[in-house]
N, C-alpha and C positions, 0 to 999 in steps of 0.2 A: 403497388400502392406508393404514391409519392410521400415523401417525408423528409425530415431533417436528420442528417447523420452527424453525430458529434463523436469525434475520436480524440481521446486524450492519452498521451503517453508521458509519464513522469518518472524520471530517474534521478534520484537525489543521493547525496552523500552527507552524513553527519559525522564529523570528526570525533575521534575518541578523546576523552578528557579524563586524565588519571585521577582527578579530584571530583569527578562527576557522579551522577546517579546511574546505577546499573539498570540497563534496559536491554533485554534479549541477549544478555551475556556480554554487553559492551557498556563501558562507562561513558556517558555523554553529559554535556552541559545541562544542569538542572532546569534552566529556562526553556531549553528545547524539549527536554523530557516531559515537562509539564504540558506542552502543547500536543504531544503525540496522541493522547486519548481523543482529543477533539478532531484531529485529522482522521484518525481511524474511524470515528463515528460518522464523519461526513462521507467517507468512502463507502461505509456500510449502508448509509441512507441512499446513496446513488445506486448501489447494487440492488437494493430493495425496489427502488423506482424502476430501474431497467427490467428487473425480474417481473414486476407487476405488468409492465408494458408488454413483455414477451408473452406472458400468459393471456393478456387481453387480445393482442393482435395475432398470436400464433406464429410469430416470425422467428426463424432461427438466426436472423441477422442481428437481433437485439440481444446482446449479451455483454457482460462485463466481468472481468476477472481482475483481482488485485492481490498481489503477493508482496511479501517482505522477505528479504534474505540478508544475512550478515556476510559481508565480503571480507575474506581473510587473505587476499592476494598480497598485501603488504608483509604478511608473515610467511609468505611462501606456501600457503595452504590453500586448498580449494574453498569455495564459498560454502556456507551452510545451506542446507536444503531450504527451498522456498516455503514460506508459511502463508496460507491463505488469510486474507484480511476480511 
């Protein structure tokens, strides 16, 4: 079946702020922290949309995964385990 394929890869970094708000064990700028719930909700909406299309069309090619992890390489430690969004 012909269709539109959209592939998105996002890799971002939010610097630590010692005076910030604690999010997932890391203190970050309060203005950035306030936007995280909206970004997370949008990702979850996209996952729902793709999941509904997958069930409708029965295609294994329609899938989406989104994870978040805390990188601790600056501390000489391994990254935290990925958490599904």
